[in-house]
C-alpha positions in Angstrom: -21.2 28.6 54.1 -17.7 28.4 54.3 -17.5 27.1 51.3 -19.2 29.7 49.9 -17.4 32.7 51.7 -14.4 31.4 50.4 -15.7 31.2 46.9 -15.0 27.8 46.1 -18.7 26.4 46.1 -18.7 26.3 42.3 -15.5 23.9 42.2 -16.7 21.3 44.0 -15.8 17.6 42.2 -12.5 16.6 40.5 -11.2 20.2 41.3 -11.9 20.4 45.1 -12.8 17.3 46.5 -12.6 18.3 50.1 -15.2 20.6 49.6 -17.7 17.8 47.9 -17.0 15.1 50.3 -17.3 17.6 53.3 -20.5 18.4 51.9 -21.9 15.1 51.9 -21.0 14.8 55.4 -22.2 18.4 56.8 -25.4 17.2 55.2 -25.8 13.9 57.1 -24.4 15.3 60.4 -27.1 18.6 59.9 -29.9 15.9 59.6 -29.0 14.1 62.5 -28.6 17.2 64.7 -31.9 18.6 63.4 -34.0 15.6 64.5 -32.2 15.3 67.7 -32.8 19.6 68.7 -36.3 18.7 67.7 -36.9 16.0 69.9 -35.2 18.0 72.8 -36.9 21.6 71.9 -40.4 21.3 70.6 -40.7 25.0 69.7 -38.1 27.8 69.2 -39.2 29.6 72.4 -38.0 26.1 74.3 -34.8 27.1 72.8 -34.8 30.6 74.1 -36.2 29.7 77.4 -33.3 27.3 78.0 -31.4 29.1 80.7 -28.1 26.9 80.7 -28.2 27.0 77.0 -28.3 30.3 76.8 -25.8 30.7 79.9 -23.2 28.5 78.1 -23.6 30.4 75.0 -22.8 33.6 76.8 -19.8 31.9 78.8 -18.4 30.8 75.9 -18.0 34.6 74.2 -17.6 36.9 77.6 -14.6 33.9 79.2 -14.0 31.2 76.0 -13.6 33.9 73.9 -12.7 36.9 75.6 -10.5 39.1 73.5 -11.5 38.2 70.5 -13.6 40.3 68.1 -17.4 39.3 68.3 -16.7 36.3 70.2 -14.7 34.7 67.6 -18.4 34.4 65.7 -19.7 32.2 68.7 -23.5 33.1 69.0 -23.9 35.1 72.8 -27.7 34.1 72.6 -29.5 31.4 70.4 -33.0 32.1 69.8 -34.3 29.3 67.7 -33.7 25.5 66.7 -31.9 26.4 63.6 -29.4 28.5 64.9 -28.7 25.7 67.8 -28.9 22.9 65.1 -26.3 25.2 63.0 -23.9 25.5 66.0 -24.3 22.1 67.0 -23.5 20.9 63.7 -20.5 23.5 63.2 -19.1 21.8 66.7 -19.2 18.2 65.5 -18.0 18.9 62.0 -15.1 20.7 63.2 -14.0 17.7 65.6 -14.6 15.1 63.5 -14.5 15.7 59.1 -12.6 18.4 59.5 -10.2 17.6 61.9 -9.3 14.1 59.9 -9.5 15.7 56.4 -6.7 18.4 58.2 -4.7 16.3 60.5 -4.6 12.8 59.5 -2.5 13.1 56.3 0.1 15.1 59.1 1.3 11.3 59.7 2.6 10.8 56.3 5.0 14.0 56.6 5.3 13.8 60.1 6.0 9.9 60.6 9.2 10.2 58.6 11.8 11.3 61.1 14.2 13.1 59.0 11.1 15.5 57.9 11.0 16.9 61.7 13.6 15.7 63.7 12.9 16.2 67.5 16.6 17.4 67.9 18.9 19.3 65.5 22.0 19.8 66.7 24.1 20.3 63.5 23.0 21.9 60.0 21.2 19.4 58.0 23.6 17.7 55.9 24.0 19.4 52.4 23.4 17.7 48.8 26.4 15.3 48.1 27.7 15.6 51.6 29.2 12.0 52.9 27.0 11.1 56.1 28.3 9.0 58.9 26.5 7.9 61.9 
């Protein structure tokens, strides 16, 4: 849905490798989550009647995302297995695939100390300036 909302769903392939690779992971995670949710909740009514689940979503919106418009998009209640599967898939995807795709590349840049020194007391050297240690 996010890829569609950004208007890049037709760019999958050589133009937008992250989207193409991410969709494959999304589908695999969603398939697994659907199967687990169906085992735990045989019917949509079972999801709607799960008080702990409903209390958790309400708390996330009212406490965890307090101050965010519309609870930052987090559902206040889950009424069916599909909405539960979607939410769990989003959580798993964001803490695994998306996190890895966005953050693992940071080591390449941040791992080279001159790119982001822990302390910069003097201005950085200019081009052609003699550097002494």
